[in-house]
C-alpha positions as CSV (number, residue, x, y, z in Angstrom):
1,M,104.7,84.8,121.4
2,T,104.9,83.3,118.0
3,E,104.9,79.6,118.7
4,L,104.9,76.3,116.8
5,T,102.7,73.3,117.8
6,F,103.1,69.8,116.4
7,D,101.5,66.7,117.8
8,Q,104.3,64.1,117.5
9,N,102.4,61.4,119.4
10,F,99.6,61.5,116.8
11,V,102.1,61.0,114.0
12,K,103.7,58.0,115.7
13,K,100.4,56.3,116.5
14,N,99.0,56.9,113.0
15,E,102.1,56.7,110.9
16,R,100.7,54.0,108.6
17,I,97.5,55.9,108.0
18,L,99.4,59.1,107.3
19,D,101.7,57.3,104.9
20,Y,98.7,55.9,103.0
21,V,97.2,59.3,102.9
22,R,100.4,60.9,101.5
23,K,101.0,58.1,98.9
24,N,97.5,58.4,97.6
25,N,97.6,62.1,97.5
26,L,94.7,62.4,99.9
27,M,96.3,65.1,102.1
28,K,96.1,68.6,100.9
29,D,99.6,70.3,100.7
30,Y,99.8,72.7,103.6
31,R,101.2,75.3,101.3
32,E,97.9,75.4,99.4
33,Y,95.6,75.9,102.3
34,S,93.1,78.8,102.1
35,L,92.3,80.9,105.1
36,D,88.9,79.3,105.3
37,D,90.7,75.9,105.4
38,L,92.7,76.9,108.4
39,L,89.9,78.6,110.3
40,T,88.0,75.3,109.8
41,K,91.0,73.2,110.8
42,Y,91.8,75.2,113.9
43,Q,88.4,76.2,115.3
44,H,89.3,76.1,119.0
45,L,92.5,78.1,119.4
46,P,92.9,80.0,122.6
47,E,91.5,83.5,123.0
48,K,93.9,86.4,122.4
49,T,95.5,84.4,119.5
50,A,96.1,85.3,115.9
51,L,96.9,82.8,113.2
52,L,99.7,83.6,110.7
53,G,100.1,80.4,108.7
54,L,101.5,76.9,108.7
55,A,105.1,75.8,109.1
56,G,104.2,72.2,108.3
57,Q,101.1,70.1,107.7
58,D,100.1,70.3,111.4
59,S,102.3,73.1,112.7
60,P,100.3,76.4,112.9
61,V,102.3,79.6,113.5
62,L,100.4,81.5,116.2
63,F,100.7,85.0,117.6
64,D,99.9,85.0,121.4
65,L,98.7,88.4,122.4
66,E,99.0,87.6,126.1
67,D,102.8,87.3,125.7
68,T,104.3,90.7,125.4
69,K,107.9,89.5,124.8
70,P,107.8,90.0,121.0
71,Q,106.8,93.7,121.7
72,S,106.4,95.3,118.3
73,I,106.2,93.4,115.0
74,L,107.7,94.4,111.6
75,F,106.7,92.7,108.4
76,A,109.4,93.2,105.8
77,N,110.2,92.4,102.1
78,D,110.3,94.3,98.8
79,H,106.6,93.7,97.9
80,L,104.1,95.5,100.2
81,P,100.9,93.9,98.8
82,S,102.0,90.5,100.1
83,L,102.6,92.0,103.5
84,R,99.1,93.5,103.5
85,R,97.7,90.0,102.7
86,L,99.6,88.6,105.8
87,M,98.1,91.4,107.9
88,M,94.6,90.6,106.5
89,V,95.0,86.9,107.5
90,M,96.0,88.0,111.0
91,I,93.1,90.4,111.4
92,N,90.6,88.0,110.0
93,S,91.7,85.2,112.4
94,I,91.4,87.6,115.4
95,T,87.7,88.1,114.7
96,Q,87.2,84.3,114.7
97,Y,88.8,83.6,118.1
98,N,87.9,86.6,120.2
99,R,85.2,89.1,121.2
100,P,85.1,92.8,120.3
101,D,85.5,93.7,124.0
102,Q,88.7,91.7,124.1
103,I,90.5,93.0,120.9
104,Q,90.2,96.0,118.7
105,Y,92.3,96.9,115.6
106,L,93.1,100.1,113.8
107,I,94.7,100.5,110.4
108,V,96.6,103.3,108.8
109,S,97.1,102.8,105.1
110,E,97.4,104.7,101.8
111,Y,94.6,102.4,100.6
112,P,91.9,102.7,103.3
113,D,89.1,101.9,100.7
114,K,90.7,98.5,99.9
115,W,91.0,97.7,103.5
116,T,87.4,98.6,104.1
117,E,86.2,96.5,101.2
118,Y,88.1,93.4,102.6
119,I,87.1,93.8,106.2
120,Q,83.4,94.1,105.3
121,K,83.6,90.5,104.3
122,F,84.3,89.1,107.7
123,D,83.6,92.0,110.1
124,P,80.6,93.6,108.4
125,Q,79.6,95.7,111.3
126,F,83.2,96.7,112.1
127,D,82.7,95.4,115.6
128,F,86.4,94.8,116.0
129,C,87.6,97.8,114.0
130,S,88.3,101.1,115.8
131,G,89.1,102.8,112.5
132,I,90.7,102.7,109.0
133,V,92.4,105.9,108.1
134,G,94.6,107.2,105.3
135,G,98.2,107.9,106.2
136,Y,97.7,111.3,104.5
137,E,94.8,112.2,106.9
138,T,95.2,114.4,110.0
139,V,93.3,111.8,111.9
140,A,96.2,109.4,111.5
141,E,98.3,111.7,113.6
142,D,95.5,112.0,116.1
143,W,95.5,108.2,116.5
144,V,99.2,107.9,117.1
145,L,99.0,110.6,119.8
146,Y,96.0,109.0,121.4
147,L,97.4,105.5,121.4
148,S,100.7,106.7,122.9
149,Q,98.8,108.6,125.6
150,L,96.6,105.5,126.2
151,A,99.7,103.3,126.5
152,D,101.3,105.7,129.0
153,A,98.1,105.8,131.1
154,R,98.1,102.0,131.1
155,H,101.7,101.9,132.3
156,H,100.3,103.8,135.3
157,G,97.4,101.4,135.8
158,R,94.7,103.6,134.2
159,Q,92.4,103.3,131.1
160,L,92.7,99.5,131.0
161,G,90.6,97.9,128.3
162,P,90.8,95.7,125.2
163,T,94.0,94.7,123.5
164,I,94.6,97.1,120.6
165,L,96.5,96.1,117.4
166,F,97.7,99.2,115.6
167,F,98.6,98.3,111.9
168,M,100.5,100.7,109.7
169,D,100.8,98.8,106.4
170,D,103.7,100.9,105.1
171,L,106.1,102.4,107.6
172,N,107.1,105.0,105.0
173,Q,103.8,106.8,105.9
174,L,105.6,108.0,109.1
175,E,107.6,110.5,107.0
176,Q,104.3,112.4,106.2
177,L,103.6,112.9,109.9
178,D,104.6,115.7,112.2
179,V,108.0,115.2,114.0
180,Q,106.3,115.1,117.4
181,V,103.9,112.4,116.2
182,R,106.8,110.4,114.9
183,L,108.6,110.5,118.3
184,N,105.3,109.3,119.9
185,Y,105.1,106.5,117.4
186,E,108.7,105.4,118.2
187,W,107.9,105.5,121.9
188,L,104.9,103.3,121.2
189,V,107.0,100.8,119.3
190,R,109.3,100.4,122.3
191,N,106.7,100.5,125.0
192,G,103.1,99.8,123.7
193,A,102.9,96.0,123.6
194,K,103.8,95.8,127.3
195,V,100.4,97.3,128.0
196,Q,98.5,95.6,125.2
197,V,98.8,98.4,122.6
198,W,100.6,96.5,119.8
199,P,102.3,98.4,116.9
200,L,102.6,96.3,113.8
201,A,104.0,97.7,110.6
202,G,105.0,96.7,107.1
203,I,108.1,98.0,105.3
204,N,109.5,97.8,101.8
205,L,113.2,97.1,102.4
206,E,114.1,99.1,99.3
207,N,113.5,102.1,101.6
208,Q,116.7,101.8,103.5
209,L,116.4,105.3,105.2
210,V,113.0,104.5,106.7
211,M,114.3,101.1,107.9
212,E,117.3,102.7,109.6
213,K,115.2,105.4,111.2
214,Y,112.3,103.3,112.4
215,G,112.5,99.6,111.4
216,Q,115.4,98.8,113.7
217,Q,113.3,99.6,116.7
218,F,110.9,96.7,116.1
219,K,111.9,93.7,118.2
220,T,110.1,91.0,116.2
221,R,110.6,90.8,112.4
222,I,108.8,88.6,109.9
223,I,110.4,88.7,106.5
224,G,109.3,87.5,103.1
225,Q,111.2,86.8,99.8
226,T,113.3,89.8,98.9
227,D,115.7,90.5,96.0
228,E,119.3,89.8,96.8
229,K,120.4,93.3,95.9
230,V,117.8,94.8,98.2
231,L,119.1,92.6,101.1
232,L,122.7,93.7,100.8
233,P,122.5,96.5,103.5
234,Y,120.7,94.1,105.9
235,K,123.1,91.2,106.2
236,K,123.5,91.6,109.9
237,A,119.7,91.8,110.5
238,F,118.5,89.0,108.3
239,P,120.1,85.8,107.0
240,P,120.3,86.3,103.2
241,A,121.0,82.6,102.4
242,L,117.7,81.6,104.1
243,I,115.7,84.4,102.7
244,N,116.8,83.4,99.2
245,Q,115.1,80.1,99.7
246,L,111.7,81.7,100.3
247,K,109.1,81.7,97.5
248,P,107.3,84.9,96.5
249,N,104.1,86.3,98.0
250,R,103.1,83.8,100.7
251,N,106.3,82.3,102.1
252,F,107.8,84.1,105.2
253,M,110.2,83.4,108.0
254,T,110.6,84.6,111.6
255,R,112.9,83.9,114.4
256,I,111.6,81.7,117.1
257,G,114.1,81.3,119.9
258,S,117.4,80.7,118.2
259,E,116.0,79.4,115.0
260,W,114.6,81.0,111.8
261,I,111.4,79.2,111.0
262,Q,109.7,79.3,107.5
263,F,106.0,79.3,107.2
264,W,103.3,79.7,104.5
265,V,100.5,82.3,104.8
266,P,97.2,80.8,103.6
267,K,95.5,82.0,100.5
268,L,92.8,84.6,101.2
269,H,90.4,82.9,98.9
270,S,89.8,79.2,98.2
């Protein structure tokens, strides 16, 4: 589950110290943290946890892979590169807090070479990576079919193994796949996370048709800054007034309980 943690007792006990730090500009603005900063700051997070960003100076937004209630996750805005960066942060953090026998990830993208280049920096032996494939490749269809079959087997108590995160960085790629493959993917979106096969996808909200066909099936949604005109068809799904307050690129929001919570994704580089 995406959860917020904030140590209020620490703040009360150390209020004067914190006030001095703030007044003298000694505390780094949480919106300016790099990923390395956060990985250093939070070195001892629980296993099966991914880090998404900060909702405040000491409020990390975490994705608990042991909690299947969020089911499938959709990252949405009108600027796909910023969604990819959020996915990169998430994948990088997974490799810091877990072992390869606990978690594996797979990526389907129109830019497999860019993903490979980035992942080599923190997972050089690709120990956590089951594959990076182009959405235009036949093997992308094979992976969808395999993962849906695996999830089905796990529902029946078979083929248990590591948690699998299945990233599709642009949901529009589904349109290139065979209709039977698309049906399998939709089933995976509804049922995969219950057995630790997690579908995670990005979507450009300008592509209204794809959002209507596939995006509505994702239970958990993380949305970034989006042009007001693009948001018009989605007034019931997203709160436009809150989204308009978001800053471009690294500022996102997600619903936690009954509230929409804003958070900042760390910079990939210091």
